[in-house]
N, C-alpha and C positions, 0 to 999 in steps of 0.2 A: 621631051614632054614631061610635065609635072602637074601635080594636083594643085588647083587654085583653092586656097583656104579662105572661104567666106567666113564672116563672123559667126554664123550659125554652125558651120562645120567645125570651126575651131572650138567653140563651146562644147559641142557634142563630143569631140575627140578628147578634150581635156576632162570632161565629166566621166567618160569611160575609163580613162587612166586613173582618175581619183577613186572611182568605185572599186576598181581592181586593187589599187594600192590599199584602200581601206580594208578590203576583204583579207588580204594576206597579212595585214598587221593585227587584225582582231582575232584571226583564227587561233583558237586554243590559247588566247592571250593569258588566261589565268592558270594554265597548266604548269609551266616551268616554275620551280621554286624561286623565290627572291634571292638574288645573289647578295653578298654581304652589304654593299653600299645601298642597294635597294631596301634592304631590311631596315637600315638606319633611317632612310627617308620616310619609311612607313611609320617608324616609332616617333619621329619628329612631327609628322602630320597628326598622329594621335595626340601628342602633347599639346598641339595647337587647339585641338578640339576640347581638351581637358582644361587648359590654362588660358587660352586666348593668345598665348605667345609660345614660340618654340623653345620653351624652357623644360629641359628633361628633368627626371626625378633626382638627378645628381645636383640640381640647381645650375647646371651648365646651360647657358644661352647659346643655342645653335644658330650662329650668325650667317650661315651659308644659304644663299638662294631663298630669301624670304618670299619673294613673289611666287616662286614655284611651289614651295611647301604649303603656302596657304591655299593654293589651287588643289594640291594633293589632299589637304584636309577637307576641302569641300567635296572632293570625290569620295572620300571615306564616309561622309555624311550620307551619301546616296547608297553606298554598299561597302561594307568593311571587308574588302577582298582584294586579291592581287589584280584581278581584272580591272576593278574600278580605279585603283591608283595608277596602273599602267596606261589606262585609256587616255589619260591626260597627254602622255607623250605621243600617242597615236594621232591626236589632233595636231600637235606641233609638227609631227612628221608630214601630215597632209598639207599643212600651211607652208612647210618648206618646199614641197612640190609646187605649190602655187607661186611661191616666191621665185623659184627657179624658172617657172614658165614666164613670168613677167620680165625677169632679167634677160632671159634668152631672147625674148621678143625685141629687146633693144638692139639686137643684132639682126634678127630676121624673124618672120612669122614661123617658119619651119623650126628655127632654133628654139623657140618657146615650147613647142610641142615635143620635140625630141628631148629637150632638157627634162620636161615633166616625166616623160617615159623612163629615162635613165634613172631619175631620182625615185620613181615609183617602185622599181624592182631591184635596185642595187642592194646587195645583201647587208652591208653595214647600215644603210639607211633604214632597211626593214628592221634589223635587230635593235638598233638604238631607238627606233620609234616604239619598241615594245618593252622599254625599260622605265621604271619609275625613278629615273635620275635626271640630272639637268643637262646632259650632253646634247639631246635633240633641241631643247629650248635654246641652248647656247649657240648652236650652229645657226638656228633660225634667226635669232636676234642679232648675232654678229654680222651676218650678211644683209639682213634687213636694214640695219643701221647704215651700212655702206651704200646700199641701193637708194635709200631715202635721202642720204647725204648727196649722192650723185644727182638725184632728181631736183634737189632744192636749188640748184643753180638756175634752172628755168622757171621753177615755181617756188618762191620763197616760203610758202606755207608748209612745204615738206620738211623744213628744218626743225619745226616743232615736233613732228612725229619722229624724226630721226633722233632727236635728243632723248625723247621718251624711250625709244627702242634701245639707245645706247645705255641708259641708266638700268633698264631691265637686264641687258647683257652683262653689265658690270656686276649687278647684284647676283646674277646667275653664276658667273665665274670671273675671277680676277684677270684671266687671260684677256678679257675684253678691254682692259685698261689701255692696251696698245692702241686702241682706236681713238682715245682722247686727244692726242696731239694732232691726228689727222683732222678731227673735228675742229679744233681750234684754228689750225691753218686754213682749212676750207672756209670757215665762217669769216675770218678776217680778210681773206682774199676774194671770195665770191659773193659774200653776203654782207657787204660793208655797212648797209643800212641797219643790219641786225648785229653789228659787231659786239654788242653787249652780251649776246647769247654765248659768246666764246668763254665767258666766265663759268658757265654751267659745267661743261666737260672738264674745266680746269680744277674744279672742286674735288672730285674723286681722284683725279690724277695726283695732286699734291697730298691728298689725305692718305692715299693707299700706296703710293709709289715705294715707300720704304718697306712695306710689307711684301710687295712683289719682288723687290730686289733681293730680299733675304732667301727667296725660294730658289734662286739661281746659284749654281756652283761657280759660274764665271770661268769654267775650265774648258779650253778648246778640245782637250782629250775627251771630256765627258760629252760634249756636243757631238763629236765625231762618232763616239761609241754608241750613243743613243740613236743618232741618225741612222746608223747601220742596222740597229735593232728594229726601229720602226720600218725601215726599208724592207726588212725580211718578211714583213707582213704583206708585201705587195707582190710576192712571187706568183700568185694566181691572177694578177691583174696588171702585169707589166705592159700589156698592150694598151691599157687605159692611160698609163703614164706617157706613152708615145703619142697617143691621140691628144692628150692634154697639152703637151708642149706645142704640137702643131696647131691646136685650137687656140692657144694663147697668141701665137703669131698671127693667125687669121683674125682673131678678135682685136688685137692691137691695131691692125691695118684698117679694120672697119670702124672701131670705136675706141680710140686711144684712151680717152679720159675714163670711161667706164672700166676698161680692162685694167688700167693702172690702179683705179680705186678699189677694185676687187683683189688684185694679185699682191700689191705691195704690202698692205696691212696683214694679209693672210700669211705671206712668206715670213715677215718679221715675227709674227706670233708663233709660227711653226719653229723657227730657229730658237726662240725663247723656250719653247717646250723641250727642245733637245738639250737645253742646259739645266733642266730641273734635276733635283737629287733623286727622283724616283722615276720609274718607267711604267707606263700603262698605255695601251692602245687607245683608250678612250680619250686621253688628253689630246691626241692628234686627230681624232675623228673629224673635227670640224673642217679639216682641210680637204675632206672628200668633196665638199661643195664645189670648189673651183675645178677639181679634177673632172667631175661629172659634167659641170657646166661647159667647160671648154672642149671636152670631148664631143659634146652635143653641138657646139658651135662649129666644129670642124665638119661633122656630118651634115649639118644644115648648109654649110658653104658648098659641099660637094653635091648635095641634093639640088640646091638652087642653080648650080652650074651644069650638072649633067642630067638632072631630071629623075624620073621614076626608077631608072636602072640602079640608083643608089639604095633603093628600098631593099634590094636583095642582100647586100652586105650588112645593112642595118638590121634586117631580120636575123641574119646569121649571128651577128655580134650580140643580139639580145637572147637568142634561144640556145646556141651551142654552149656557151660557158655557164649555162643555168643549172639548177639542181635537177632538171629533167635528165641531163646526161652526166653530170658530175655531182653525185650526192654528197661528197665530202669536201671538195675543193671548189665549189661553185662560186660565181661572182654575181649572178642574178637569181632572184627568187621568183620562180614561176609556179612551182608547186608549194602550197602552204606548208609552214613548218610549225612544230609544236614543242620546240626545245629552245634552251638558251644558246647563245653564241659560245662556241668552245674557245674561251680565252682565259689563259692561266692568270692574267692580271685582273680578272673579274671572277673570283672563285665563289662557289655557293655550297651550302650544306643542304642536302635534300631530306628535309624532315617529313615530306609527304610519303616516303617509303617506310617510315617507322610505323609499326603496328599500333592500332588503336589501344590495345591493352597496355603497351609500354607507355604511350602518351598519357593514359589515365594515371598510371603509377607516378609519372613525372609531375603530374598536376596535383598529387596528393600533398599531405602535410609534411611528408618527409623532406628535410632540407635539400634544396637543389643547388648544385654547384656547376658553374659553366665557365668557359673562356669567353669567346665572343658572344655577347648577350643579345644583340638586336634581333637576330632571327630566332633565338630561343624564346624571347619575349613575344614575338609575333606568332609563332607556331605553337608554343607550349604555354609558358607563363613567365613572369619575371623571376629570374633566379634569386635565391637567398644570398648566395655568395658568388663572387667572380674572382678568378685567378688572373693575375696580371701577365701580359705578354706584349710583344711588339707587333703593331699592325702591319708594318711594311718591312720588318727585319732590322730596322735601325734602332739601336738602343735595346733596353730590356723591358720597358714599360711605357706604353703610349695610351693607356686607358684609365689610369688612376688619377683622381682629382680629389681635392678637399672640398666637401660641401659646405653650406652655410653654417653647419653645426661643428665644423672642424673635423669631421670624420672622413677617413680615406675610403672613397667609394669608386665604383665603376662609372665612368663619365656617361655611358649610354643608358644603363638601367637604374643607376643609383644604388645598386646592391653593394653591400660591404665587400671590401677587398679581403680575401681570405689569406691569412699568413701562416696558419698552422692547421693540423688535422683536427676536424671536429670530434667531439667525444662520443656522439651517438651515431645511429645509422644516417646515411645520406646517399643521394644519387648524384652522379657526376656525368656531365656531357663533355666529351673531348672531340672537338671538331678538328679536322686536318688542317684547315686554314690557320688555326692558332697553334696547334701542336708543333708544326714544322718550324716555327719561329722561336721556340723556347730555348733559352740559354741554359748552360749546364746546371746551375743551381735550381732553375725552374723545372728542369727535367727531373731532377732528384726529388723535388717536392711532389711532382706528378706521380712518380713511381711509388713514393711512400703512400700517397692518397689512394692509389689503386691496388696496393699490394694484396689486400684481403678482400677484393671485390670480385664479383662475377660480371662477365661481359654479357649483357642481355641483348645487345644489338651491335652489329659490326658491318661496316661497308667501307668503301675506299675513301669516303669523305667524313666518316663519323663513327665513333664508338660511344656506347652508353653503358655506364657501370652502375650496378646496384651494390651498395656497400653497407655491411652490417658491422 
């Protein structure tokens, strides 16, 4: 015996899932400090409000994710806060749940609802829906593009929406360029009357293919090494990988074309990520979509075959690995959270813990020196000088650029790059994210700068020096 889902019941259950998903995503949304990339997005959005374009004070045109950063800018018009700029991703997270619901329904009614439930509470879906970065939008548009492409075979009008979604996905992140060949082949094979549309995805493919190829190391050893690193993040969710593989088999037997449309581009993109020169969990986050989707497809298949008895293991797999029972290694979020995801590849500096008195001093006329400047500018003020360092550990200096006046400045704040110790008093902010990447000569300069300074604030992620 099983529940028969009428249209009304289906809408009610989906609405309840979305309401709960919304609640756990907005709960204390503005409390955690912006991590380093979020701070950059915030500064880019502010530059759009000031200039109409994402041109930072260094004269550097920030060409990443135009669509998203203009939405961020609109959010800051409403409220200049962490909550406002992060709320955009909350909406994209809810839309991802709705997308999972519709894709799941292509397999069965129960698959739609179970997919929505899994996406609503899975911890990475919750955390990335609470960040002012492009990873949630990328996941949404990547799989929305594939879903609309799949639907366009029966209804040609979907191809126009699919192409729009594709262009937003490519604008959001170059990883989406993998989808372009699939679009071209699909249009030429299934939409022959609209063959001319194949030229549209070909434009960004040929325009940006060289840029993408430079990001890859092309090394099998690098692919193997990074694959194992990413796999290490799945230790608390190995059961989902087992469910995923079984679900893909079930999905393939029920709807071969849709399953191949989702899985093949996603796997190719994931392998491409393994070959990048840098490692970060957020790069592979998008692949959570098929893992959750096909885990839900498996449960839906079991439910449709065995009935309500399957609701018991479904309940257990939702509740047991949640933060109700495992506060540190949970997979599902049932109890609301008020902190950032503990990910060393997404570090942050918590300026909220610095006392108001010290913040006021840093905002004074005394010259302010910093390393990473985006969060300094967001929480305190634009620094007067910035010290060079490597953002990801490669090389010595990834922040210095020449502005339109030929001056060497920090690419984010436009502040002058400091090369020698100032003559008068100054304040210096040394964040751990930057300090740990300093090369020997840079460490020597840092030690000389702080030699006669007093430490006014110290924590695991930050030191603030007052220097006379």
